[in-house]
Backbone and ligand atoms as CSV (ligand in chain L), in Angstrom:
chain,resi,resn,atom,element,x,y,z
A,1,TYR,N,N,109.853,-17.135,-44.525
A,1,TYR,CA,C,109.212,-15.958,-44.077
A,1,TYR,C,C,108.446,-16.224,-42.775
A,2,THR,N,N,108.664,-15.402,-41.762
A,2,THR,CA,C,108.153,-15.682,-40.423
A,2,THR,C,C,106.702,-15.229,-40.244
A,3,GLY,N,N,106.265,-14.336,-41.108
A,3,GLY,CA,C,104.862,-13.861,-41.001
A,3,GLY,C,C,104.743,-12.813,-39.934
A,4,LYS,N,N,105.902,-12.350,-39.415
A,4,LYS,CA,C,105.838,-11.289,-38.379
A,4,LYS,C,C,105.859,-9.940,-39.010
A,5,THR,N,N,105.125,-9.054,-38.408
A,5,THR,CA,C,105.191,-7.660,-38.918
A,5,THR,C,C,106.468,-6.951,-38.460
A,6,GLY,N,N,106.679,-5.859,-39.147
A,6,GLY,CA,C,107.875,-5.035,-38.817
A,6,GLY,C,C,107.908,-4.658,-37.324
A,7,SER,N,N,106.750,-4.260,-36.806
A,7,SER,CA,C,106.757,-3.845,-35.438
A,7,SER,C,C,106.961,-5.008,-34.502
A,8,GLU,N,N,106.510,-6.210,-34.835
A,8,GLU,CA,C,106.726,-7.395,-33.990
A,8,GLU,C,C,108.231,-7.693,-33.945
A,9,LEU,N,N,108.854,-7.614,-35.073
A,9,LEU,CA,C,110.333,-7.831,-35.162
A,9,LEU,C,C,111.119,-6.834,-34.336
A,10,LEU,N,N,110.683,-5.571,-34.423
A,10,LEU,CA,C,111.322,-4.466,-33.674
A,10,LEU,C,C,111.210,-4.753,-32.148
A,11,THR,N,N,109.995,-5.124,-31.791
A,11,THR,CA,C,109.726,-5.417,-30.337
A,11,THR,C,C,110.608,-6.542,-29.844
A,12,GLU,N,N,110.748,-7.620,-30.633
A,12,GLU,CA,C,111.603,-8.746,-30.245
A,12,GLU,C,C,113.005,-8.289,-30.091
A,13,LYS,N,N,113.486,-7.400,-30.968
A,13,LYS,CA,C,114.840,-6.948,-30.939
A,13,LYS,C,C,115.096,-6.114,-29.692
A,14,ILE,N,N,114.177,-5.233,-29.406
A,14,ILE,CA,C,114.302,-4.337,-28.206
A,14,ILE,C,C,114.382,-5.203,-26.928
A,15,LYS,N,N,113.520,-6.214,-26.879
A,15,LYS,CA,C,113.426,-7.096,-25.670
A,15,LYS,C,C,114.762,-7.867,-25.424
A,16,LYS,N,N,115.580,-8.013,-26.476
A,16,LYS,CA,C,116.852,-8.744,-26.331
A,16,LYS,C,C,117.970,-7.918,-25.771
A,17,PHE,N,N,117.753,-6.550,-25.778
A,17,PHE,CA,C,118.856,-5.692,-25.230
A,17,PHE,C,C,118.982,-5.901,-23.738
A,18,LYS,N,N,120.184,-6.195,-23.335
A,18,LYS,CA,C,120.427,-6.493,-21.925
A,18,LYS,C,C,121.265,-5.360,-21.226
A,19,VAL,N,N,121.054,-5.216,-19.950
A,19,VAL,CA,C,121.777,-4.176,-19.199
A,19,VAL,C,C,123.306,-4.238,-19.384
A,20,HIS,N,N,123.850,-5.472,-19.338
A,20,HIS,CA,C,125.339,-5.538,-19.387
A,20,HIS,C,C,125.914,-5.125,-20.744
A,21,GLU,N,N,125.090,-5.109,-21.806
A,21,GLU,CA,C,125.573,-4.753,-23.128
A,21,GLU,C,C,125.664,-3.178,-23.259
A,22,TYR,N,N,124.971,-2.455,-22.419
A,22,TYR,CA,C,124.895,-1.034,-22.514
A,22,TYR,C,C,125.379,-0.277,-21.296
A,23,GLN,N,N,125.565,-0.899,-20.180
A,23,GLN,CA,C,125.911,-0.275,-18.905
A,23,GLN,C,C,127.243,0.537,-19.080
A,24,SER,N,N,127.316,1.672,-18.314
A,24,SER,CA,C,128.594,2.430,-18.289
A,24,SER,C,C,129.213,2.285,-16.921
A,25,VAL,N,N,130.367,2.911,-16.806
A,25,VAL,CA,C,131.167,2.778,-15.575
A,25,VAL,C,C,130.496,3.543,-14.387
A,26,PRO,N,N,130.335,2.919,-13.257
A,26,PRO,CA,C,129.774,3.574,-12.136
A,26,PRO,C,C,130.779,4.470,-11.426
A,27,ILE,N,N,130.382,5.652,-11.033
A,27,ILE,CA,C,131.258,6.539,-10.249
A,27,ILE,C,C,130.751,6.526,-8.819
A,28,VAL,N,N,131.629,6.199,-7.911
A,28,VAL,CA,C,131.245,6.044,-6.492
A,28,VAL,C,C,132.057,7.028,-5.560
A,29,VAL,N,N,131.393,7.372,-4.496
A,29,VAL,CA,C,132.091,8.073,-3.402
A,29,VAL,C,C,131.829,7.353,-2.124
A,30,LYS,N,N,132.684,7.590,-1.103
A,30,LYS,CA,C,132.494,6.929,0.169
A,30,LYS,C,C,131.481,7.711,1.021
A,31,GLU,N,N,130.872,7.057,1.924
A,31,GLU,CA,C,129.815,7.658,2.816
A,31,GLU,C,C,130.343,8.882,3.561
A,32,ASP,N,N,131.609,8.843,3.924
A,32,ASP,CA,C,132.135,9.939,4.726
A,32,ASP,C,C,132.733,11.013,3.912
A,33,ALA,N,N,132.677,10.888,2.570
A,33,ALA,CA,C,133.128,11.977,1.699
A,33,ALA,C,C,132.240,13.200,1.973
A,34,SER,N,N,132.751,14.357,1.745
A,34,SER,CA,C,131.942,15.591,2.056
A,34,SER,C,C,131.087,15.922,0.795
A,35,VAL,N,N,130.073,16.691,1.029
A,35,VAL,CA,C,129.254,17.215,-0.075
A,35,VAL,C,C,130.119,17.914,-1.083
A,36,TYR,N,N,131.089,18.724,-0.619
A,36,TYR,CA,C,132.033,19.430,-1.468
A,36,TYR,C,C,132.779,18.397,-2.394
A,37,ASP,N,N,133.268,17.336,-1.814
A,37,ASP,CA,C,133.963,16.338,-2.588
A,37,ASP,C,C,133.083,15.728,-3.599
A,38,ALA,N,N,131.867,15.447,-3.256
A,38,ALA,CA,C,130.884,14.831,-4.161
A,38,ALA,C,C,130.617,15.753,-5.355
A,39,ILE,N,N,130.446,17.022,-5.088
A,39,ILE,CA,C,130.199,17.970,-6.168
A,39,ILE,C,C,131.437,18.029,-7.086
A,40,SER,N,N,132.638,18.023,-6.532
A,40,SER,CA,C,133.877,18.008,-7.335
A,40,SER,C,C,133.886,16.770,-8.234
A,41,THR,N,N,133.574,15.604,-7.607
A,41,THR,CA,C,133.626,14.354,-8.354
A,41,THR,C,C,132.594,14.318,-9.488
A,42,MET,N,N,131.395,14.887,-9.203
A,42,MET,CA,C,130.345,14.902,-10.228
A,42,MET,C,C,130.828,15.741,-11.468
A,43,PHE,N,N,131.515,16.861,-11.190
A,43,PHE,CA,C,132.079,17.676,-12.331
A,43,PHE,C,C,133.177,16.963,-12.988
A,44,LEU,N,N,134.175,16.456,-12.202
A,44,LEU,CA,C,135.338,15.835,-12.848
A,44,LEU,C,C,134.991,14.602,-13.685
A,45,GLU,N,N,134.057,13.800,-13.160
A,45,GLU,CA,C,133.674,12.558,-13.885
A,45,GLU,C,C,132.591,12.787,-14.886
A,46,ASP,N,N,131.992,13.961,-14.859
A,46,ASP,CA,C,130.988,14.384,-15.870
A,46,ASP,C,C,129.817,13.370,-15.786
A,47,VAL,N,N,129.269,13.132,-14.625
A,47,VAL,CA,C,128.085,12.311,-14.455
A,47,VAL,C,C,126.998,13.076,-13.642
A,48,GLY,N,N,125.800,12.542,-13.746
A,48,GLY,CA,C,124.682,13.240,-13.050
A,48,GLY,C,C,124.292,12.462,-11.760
A,49,THR,N,N,124.747,11.266,-11.637
A,49,THR,CA,C,124.414,10.447,-10.439
A,49,THR,C,C,125.615,9.808,-9.880
A,50,LEU,N,N,125.813,9.924,-8.577
A,50,LEU,CA,C,126.924,9.212,-7.918
A,50,LEU,C,C,126.324,8.150,-7.020
A,51,PHE,N,N,127.044,7.079,-6.877
A,51,PHE,CA,C,126.655,6.013,-5.906
A,51,PHE,C,C,127.564,6.085,-4.691
A,52,VAL,N,N,126.963,5.793,-3.524
A,52,VAL,CA,C,127.749,5.910,-2.272
A,52,VAL,C,C,127.960,4.489,-1.728
A,53,VAL,N,N,129.197,4.272,-1.276
A,53,VAL,CA,C,129.551,2.999,-0.698
A,53,VAL,C,C,130.141,3.089,0.662
A,54,ASP,N,N,130.006,1.955,1.431
A,54,ASP,CA,C,130.640,1.908,2.728
A,54,ASP,C,C,132.105,1.417,2.575
A,55,ASN,N,N,132.735,1.181,3.746
A,55,ASN,CA,C,134.172,0.804,3.571
A,55,ASN,C,C,134.426,-0.628,3.122
A,56,LYS,N,N,133.291,-1.365,2.911
A,56,LYS,CA,C,133.419,-2.705,2.277
A,56,LYS,C,C,133.016,-2.682,0.817
A,57,ALA,N,N,132.881,-1.412,0.305
A,57,ALA,CA,C,132.537,-1.162,-1.102
A,57,ALA,C,C,131.088,-1.644,-1.458
A,58,CYS,N,N,130.224,-1.718,-0.432
A,58,CYS,CA,C,128.843,-2.068,-0.699
A,58,CYS,C,C,127.997,-0.837,-0.847
A,59,LEU,N,N,127.004,-0.923,-1.723
A,59,LEU,CA,C,126.110,0.188,-2.025
A,59,LEU,C,C,125.327,0.603,-0.730
A,60,THR,N,N,125.423,1.929,-0.423
A,60,THR,CA,C,124.569,2.411,0.674
A,60,THR,C,C,123.675,3.580,0.297
A,61,GLY,N,N,124.014,4.259,-0.846
A,61,GLY,CA,C,123.156,5.378,-1.164
A,61,GLY,C,C,123.355,5.842,-2.603
A,62,VAL,N,N,122.545,6.906,-2.981
A,62,VAL,CA,C,122.569,7.531,-4.260
A,62,VAL,C,C,122.598,9.054,-4.037
A,63,LEU,N,N,123.334,9.791,-4.888
A,63,LEU,CA,C,123.376,11.215,-4.872
A,63,LEU,C,C,123.041,11.746,-6.248
A,64,SER,N,N,121.975,12.560,-6.356
A,64,SER,CA,C,121.672,13.156,-7.643
A,64,SER,C,C,122.168,14.613,-7.606
A,65,ARG,N,N,122.070,15.222,-8.784
A,65,ARG,CA,C,122.473,16.685,-8.880
A,65,ARG,C,C,121.675,17.524,-7.928
A,66,LYS,N,N,120.351,17.258,-7.841
A,66,LYS,CA,C,119.496,18.064,-6.998
A,66,LYS,C,C,119.706,17.836,-5.505
A,67,ASP,N,N,120.090,16.600,-5.151
A,67,ASP,CA,C,120.418,16.274,-3.776
A,67,ASP,C,C,121.568,17.226,-3.338
A,68,LEU,N,N,122.532,17.397,-4.265
A,68,LEU,CA,C,123.759,18.196,-3.928
A,68,LEU,C,C,123.436,19.695,-3.986
A,69,LEU,N,N,122.550,20.069,-4.974
A,69,LEU,CA,C,122.120,21.465,-4.979
A,69,LEU,C,C,121.373,21.870,-3.693
A,70,ARG,N,N,120.409,20.961,-3.285
A,70,ARG,CA,C,119.662,21.239,-2.044
A,70,ARG,C,C,120.554,21.427,-0.836
A,71,ALA,N,N,121.620,20.571,-0.771
A,71,ALA,CA,C,122.511,20.649,0.378
A,71,ALA,C,C,123.405,21.949,0.298
A,72,SER,N,N,123.486,22.532,-0.899
A,72,SER,CA,C,124.346,23.659,-1.082
A,72,SER,C,C,123.653,24.971,-0.802
A,73,ILE,N,N,122.341,24.938,-0.745
A,73,ILE,CA,C,121.602,26.195,-0.454
A,73,ILE,C,C,121.725,26.549,1.007
A,74,GLY,N,N,122.053,27.818,1.250
A,74,GLY,CA,C,122.303,28.234,2.664
A,74,GLY,C,C,123.759,28.376,2.829
A,75,ASN,N,N,124.192,28.608,4.013
A,75,ASN,CA,C,125.541,28.950,4.290
A,75,ASN,C,C,126.395,27.814,4.955
A,76,GLN,N,N,125.840,26.599,4.885
A,76,GLN,CA,C,126.617,25.510,5.574
A,76,GLN,C,C,127.996,25.339,4.904
A,77,ASP,N,N,128.889,24.824,5.706
A,77,ASP,CA,C,130.243,24.498,5.176
A,77,ASP,C,C,130.143,23.086,4.506
A,78,LEU,N,N,130.211,23.126,3.191
A,78,LEU,CA,C,130.010,21.905,2.387
A,78,LEU,C,C,131.085,20.849,2.671
A,79,ASN,N,N,132.225,21.346,3.194
A,79,ASN,CA,C,133.299,20.400,3.576
A,79,ASN,C,C,132.991,19.668,4.834
A,80,ALA,N,N,132.071,20.206,5.622
A,80,ALA,CA,C,131.768,19.598,6.908
A,80,ALA,C,C,130.588,18.637,6.895
A,81,ILE,N,N,129.856,18.608,5.751
A,81,ILE,CA,C,128.675,17.744,5.693
A,81,ILE,C,C,129.045,16.450,4.937
A,82,PRO,N,N,129.013,15.311,5.642
A,82,PRO,CA,C,129.278,14.038,4.889
A,82,PRO,C,C,128.055,13.647,4.035
A,83,VAL,N,N,128.348,12.985,2.921
A,83,VAL,CA,C,127.253,12.671,1.965
A,83,VAL,C,C,126.190,11.758,2.552
A,84,HIS,N,N,126.533,10.926,3.566
A,84,HIS,CA,C,125.545,9.983,4.086
A,84,HIS,C,C,124.399,10.668,4.793
A,85,ILE,N,N,124.544,11.998,5.115
A,85,ILE,CA,C,123.522,12.790,5.736
A,85,ILE,C,C,122.440,13.131,4.715
A,86,ILE,N,N,122.846,13.342,3.433
A,86,ILE,CA,C,121.927,13.896,2.457
A,86,ILE,C,C,121.517,12.908,1.341
A,87,MET,N,N,122.193,11.758,1.333
A,87,MET,CA,C,121.938,10.778,0.172
A,87,MET,C,C,120.547,10.116,0.354
A,88,THR,N,N,120.045,9.593,-0.738
A,88,THR,CA,C,118.926,8.621,-0.648
A,88,THR,C,C,119.543,7.290,-0.320
A,89,ARG,N,N,119.014,6.616,0.773
A,89,ARG,CA,C,119.706,5.476,1.281
A,89,ARG,C,C,119.025,4.171,1.043
A,90,MET,N,N,119.789,3.099,1.147
A,90,MET,CA,C,119.276,1.761,1.185
A,90,MET,C,C,118.341,1.571,2.361
A,91,PRO,N,N,117.231,0.893,2.320
A,91,PRO,CA,C,116.869,0.003,1.235
A,91,PRO,C,C,116.030,0.669,0.145
A,92,ASN,N,N,116.044,2.009,0.126
A,92,ASN,CA,C,115.184,2.665,-0.845
A,92,ASN,C,C,115.845,2.969,-2.168
A,93,ILE,N,N,116.853,2.194,-2.537
A,93,ILE,CA,C,117.541,2.357,-3.821
A,93,ILE,C,C,117.011,1.394,-4.840
A,94,THR,N,N,116.650,1.925,-5.973
A,94,THR,CA,C,116.210,1.028,-7.094
A,94,THR,C,C,117.453,0.585,-7.840
A,95,VAL,N,N,117.608,-0.695,-7.973
A,95,VAL,CA,C,118.805,-1.258,-8.632
A,95,VAL,C,C,118.392,-2.133,-9.811
A,96,CYS,N,N,119.401,-2.535,-10.609
A,96,CYS,CA,C,119.148,-3.510,-11.653
A,96,CYS,C,C,120.331,-4.462,-11.690
A,97,TYR,N,N,120.183,-5.559,-12.443
A,97,TYR,CA,C,121.177,-6.616,-12.537
A,97,TYR,C,C,121.643,-6.780,-14.012
A,98,LYS,N,N,122.819,-7.296,-14.214
A,98,LYS,CA,C,123.436,-7.272,-15.554
A,98,LYS,C,C,122.575,-8.002,-16.591
A,99,ASP,N,N,121.844,-9.039,-16.179
A,99,ASP,CA,C,121.009,-9.787,-17.128
A,99,ASP,C,C,119.606,-9.279,-17.313
A,100,ASP,N,N,119.282,-8.162,-16.602
A,100,ASP,CA,C,117.960,-7.550,-16.779
A,100,ASP,C,C,117.864,-7.025,-18.195
A,101,ARG,N,N,116.643,-6.900,-18.682
A,101,ARG,CA,C,116.378,-6.283,-20.038
A,101,ARG,C,C,116.480,-4.728,-19.867
A,102,ILE,N,N,117.041,-4.109,-20.913
A,102,ILE,CA,C,117.114,-2.643,-20.921
A,102,ILE,C,C,115.695,-2.022,-20.804
A,103,ILE,N,N,114.750,-2.662,-21.424
A,103,ILE,CA,C,113.399,-2.110,-21.412
A,103,ILE,C,C,112.849,-2.100,-20.013
A,104,ASP,N,N,113.227,-3.084,-19.186
A,104,ASP,CA,C,112.713,-3.108,-17.767
A,104,ASP,C,C,113.478,-2.019,-16.952
A,105,ALA,N,N,114.751,-1.770,-17.252
A,105,ALA,CA,C,115.477,-0.715,-16.543
A,105,ALA,C,C,114.899,0.648,-16.935
A,106,ALA,N,N,114.532,0.783,-18.215
A,106,ALA,CA,C,113.927,2.047,-18.671
A,106,ALA,C,C,112.571,2.281,-17.964
A,107,GLN,N,N,111.796,1.198,-17.839
A,107,GLN,CA,C,110.542,1.276,-17.137
A,107,GLN,C,C,110.732,1.769,-15.708
A,108,GLN,N,N,111.789,1.269,-15.047
A,108,GLN,CA,C,112.055,1.674,-13.658
A,108,GLN,C,C,112.417,3.159,-13.555
A,109,LEU,N,N,113.189,3.636,-14.570
A,109,LEU,CA,C,113.559,5.071,-14.559
A,109,LEU,C,C,112.281,5.918,-14.642
A,110,ILE,N,N,111.369,5.466,-15.461
A,110,ILE,CA,C,110.101,6.186,-15.612
A,110,ILE,C,C,109.226,6.123,-14.335
A,111,ASN,N,N,109.021,4.878,-13.889
A,111,ASN,CA,C,108.148,4.682,-12.721
A,111,ASN,C,C,108.618,5.450,-11.465
A,112,LYS,N,N,109.945,5.395,-11.229
A,112,LYS,CA,C,110.514,5.978,-10.026
A,112,LYS,C,C,110.919,7.464,-10.282
A,113,GLN,N,N,110.801,7.921,-11.489
A,113,GLN,CA,C,111.132,9.263,-11.845
A,113,GLN,C,C,112.618,9.633,-11.435
A,114,ILE,N,N,113.530,8.794,-11.832
A,114,ILE,CA,C,114.927,9.005,-11.538
A,114,ILE,C,C,115.757,8.920,-12.865
A,115,ASP,N,N,116.996,9.416,-12.794
A,115,ASP,CA,C,117.813,9.482,-13.971
A,115,ASP,C,C,118.764,8.258,-14.173
A,116,GLY,N,N,118.989,7.528,-13.107
A,116,GLY,CA,C,119.914,6.436,-13.266
A,116,GLY,C,C,119.717,5.276,-12.212
A,117,LEU,N,N,120.259,4.142,-12.564
A,117,LEU,CA,C,120.182,2.962,-11.704
A,117,LEU,C,C,121.600,2.349,-11.554
A,118,PRO,N,N,121.948,1.909,-10.375
A,118,PRO,CA,C,123.187,1.175,-10.257
A,118,PRO,C,C,122.945,-0.259,-10.702
A,119,VAL,N,N,123.928,-0.834,-11.454
A,119,VAL,CA,C,123.891,-2.238,-11.814
A,119,VAL,C,C,124.639,-2.920,-10.693
A,120,VAL,N,N,124.001,-3.910,-10.002
A,120,VAL,CA,C,124.656,-4.477,-8.853
A,120,VAL,C,C,124.698,-5.991,-8.963
A,121,LYS,N,N,125.535,-6.512,-8.055
A,121,LYS,CA,C,125.785,-7.952,-7.940
A,121,LYS,C,C,125.709,-8.276,-6.460
A,122,GLU,N,N,124.959,-9.326,-6.097
A,122,GLU,CA,C,124.821,-9.642,-4.684
A,122,GLU,C,C,126.125,-10.281,-4.195
A,123,LYS,N,N,126.621,-9.787,-3.017
A,123,LYS,CA,C,127.741,-10.455,-2.343
A,123,LYS,C,C,127.380,-10.598,-0.894
A,124,ASP,N,N,128.227,-11.289,-0.146
A,124,ASP,CA,C,127.933,-11.664,1.290
A,124,ASP,C,C,127.333,-10.555,2.083
A,125,ASN,N,N,128.043,-9.424,2.131
A,125,ASN,CA,C,127.664,-8.354,3.036
A,125,ASN,C,C,126.841,-7.208,2.434
A,126,GLY,N,N,126.367,-7.362,1.164
A,126,GLY,CA,C,125.567,-6.355,0.550
A,126,GLY,C,C,125.596,-6.409,-0.966
A,127,LEU,N,N,125.475,-5.261,-1.586
A,127,LEU,CA,C,125.498,-5.186,-3.044
A,127,LEU,C,C,126.773,-4.468,-3.574
A,128,GLU,N,N,127.389,-5.159,-4.518
A,128,GLU,CA,C,128.593,-4.602,-5.176
A,128,GLU,C,C,128.100,-3.855,-6.377
A,129,ILE,N,N,128.677,-2.669,-6.656
A,129,ILE,CA,C,128.190,-1.867,-7.835
A,129,ILE,C,C,129.095,-2.197,-8.994
A,130,ILE,N,N,128.577,-2.690,-10.097
A,130,ILE,CA,C,129.370,-3.060,-11.266
A,130,ILE,C,C,129.094,-2.205,-12.451
A,131,GLY,N,N,128.079,-1.386,-12.469
A,131,GLY,CA,C,127.758,-0.538,-13.612
A,131,GLY,C,C,126.706,0.491,-13.299
A,132,ARG,N,N,126.331,1.179,-14.402
A,132,ARG,CA,C,125.409,2.295,-14.294
A,132,ARG,C,C,124.528,2.335,-15.523
A,133,ILE,N,N,123.220,2.419,-15.271
A,133,ILE,CA,C,122.252,2.624,-16.376
A,133,ILE,C,C,121.656,4.008,-16.234
A,134,THR,N,N,121.665,4.776,-17.311
A,134,THR,CA,C,121.082,6.172,-17.207
A,134,THR,C,C,120.138,6.409,-18.391
A,135,LYS,N,N,119.569,7.585,-18.414
A,135,LYS,CA,C,118.750,7.999,-19.575
A,135,LYS,C,C,119.566,8.038,-20.810
A,136,THR,N,N,120.870,8.419,-20.656
A,136,THR,CA,C,121.808,8.399,-21.808
A,136,THR,C,C,121.948,6.995,-22.360
A,137,THR,N,N,122.082,6.005,-21.511
A,137,THR,CA,C,122.150,4.587,-21.914
A,137,THR,C,C,121.000,4.222,-22.778
A,138,ILE,N,N,119.825,4.600,-22.351
A,138,ILE,CA,C,118.583,4.282,-23.032
A,138,ILE,C,C,118.551,4.922,-24.388
A,139,THR,N,N,118.991,6.221,-24.438
A,139,THR,CA,C,118.990,6.963,-25.687
A,139,THR,C,C,119.973,6.294,-26.693
A,140,LYS,N,N,121.118,5.816,-26.211
A,140,LYS,CA,C,122.077,5.126,-27.031
A,140,LYS,C,C,121.505,3.853,-27.648
A,141,ALA,N,N,120.839,3.105,-26.805
A,141,ALA,CA,C,120.238,1.851,-27.275
A,141,ALA,C,C,119.195,2.094,-28.312
A,142,PHE,N,N,118.424,3.159,-28.159
A,142,PHE,CA,C,117.346,3.562,-29.045
A,142,PHE,C,C,117.939,3.985,-30.390
A,143,VAL,N,N,119.008,4.790,-30.394
A,143,VAL,CA,C,119.644,5.227,-31.594
A,143,VAL,C,C,120.288,4.092,-32.372
A,144,GLU,N,N,120.940,3.188,-31.657
A,144,GLU,CA,C,121.590,2.025,-32.205
A,144,GLU,C,C,120.557,1.142,-32.963
A,145,LEU,N,N,119.437,1.052,-32.334
A,145,LEU,CA,C,118.346,0.179,-32.898
A,145,LEU,C,C,117.950,0.691,-34.294
A,146,ILE,N,N,117.853,2.014,-34.389
A,146,ILE,CA,C,117.423,2.622,-35.648
A,146,ILE,C,C,118.572,2.573,-36.665
A,147,MET,N,N,119.805,3.022,-36.233
A,147,MET,CA,C,120.955,3.156,-37.146
A,147,MET,C,C,121.444,1.834,-37.605
A,148,ASP,N,N,121.286,0.741,-36.925
A,148,ASP,CA,C,121.809,-0.545,-37.285
A,148,ASP,C,C,120.992,-1.183,-38.368
A,149,GLU,N,N,119.858,-0.614,-38.763
A,149,GLU,CA,C,119.018,-1.160,-39.810
A,149,GLU,C,C,119.765,-1.197,-41.146
A,150,HIS,N,N,120.684,-0.262,-41.385
A,150,HIS,CA,C,121.369,-0.276,-42.718
A,150,HIS,C,C,122.881,-0.283,-42.572
L,1,LIG,P1,P,117.587,15.011,-9.718
L,1,LIG,O1,O,117.311,14.913,-8.279
L,1,LIG,O2,O,118.808,15.770,-10.042
L,1,LIG,O3,O,116.390,15.444,-10.494
L,1,LIG,P2,P,116.966,12.188,-10.084
L,1,LIG,O4,O,115.683,12.393,-10.690
L,1,LIG,O5,O,117.835,11.042,-10.563
L,1,LIG,O6,O,117.906,13.484,-10.184
L,1,LIG,O7,O,116.806,11.996,-8.476
L,1,LIG,C1,C,115.625,12.296,-7.770
L,1,LIG,C2,C,115.734,11.750,-6.344
L,1,LIG,O8,O,115.729,10.307,-6.417
L,1,LIG,C3,C,116.998,12.166,-5.609
L,1,LIG,O9,O,116.756,12.467,-4.325
L,1,LIG,C4,C,117.904,10.925,-5.736
L,1,LIG,O10,O,118.758,10.770,-4.610
L,1,LIG,C5,C,116.919,9.798,-5.820
L,1,LIG,N1,N,117.423,8.679,-6.678
L,1,LIG,C6,C,118.152,8.768,-7.764
L,1,LIG,N2,N,118.441,7.553,-8.309
L,1,LIG,C7,C,117.848,6.704,-7.490
L,1,LIG,C8,C,117.757,5.224,-7.451
L,1,LIG,N3,N,118.312,4.462,-8.364
L,1,LIG,N4,N,117.081,4.660,-6.443
L,1,LIG,C9,C,116.481,5.454,-5.467
L,1,LIG,N5,N,116.494,6.728,-5.445
L,1,LIG,C10,C,117.164,7.393,-6.442
């Protein structure tokens, strides 16, 4: 018997959850894709956050639903506006790494008031996107924690 309380054991278990165990597939668009294309991709892929890459596949930006809604208000031609004009850009992107703890990724979502984080890997010319952590990811980890008890 370890002498640990139920809540201490639960805490230990949560702290062991790692990003790579729960990450989902990242959906990316190129910087020169149009706002129209990004909206289509968001619907087709059924995601709320898109990541933007340059022609070397390095992370350059993030597009949220509201970024695209904002760009759609007014009469602009959405086919004529490239996403790099409206995206949130590097170096202001909050990222995480595969071996980070889920609880730290969750803390970032709260602190930065965002819905998702790209999971990245450092390479020579920038950051390669290897996954995606979202509020859904965190909800899944939470449910699994409770349901796996029995
Ligand atoms: P929404 O804008 O639809 O409410 P978010 O809360 O995720 O969705 O996004 C809020 C703002 O933060 C948007 O402008 C978006 O581009 C930006 N954003 C989203 N994810 C990140 C991130 N990982 N790092 C930096 N900025 C982000």
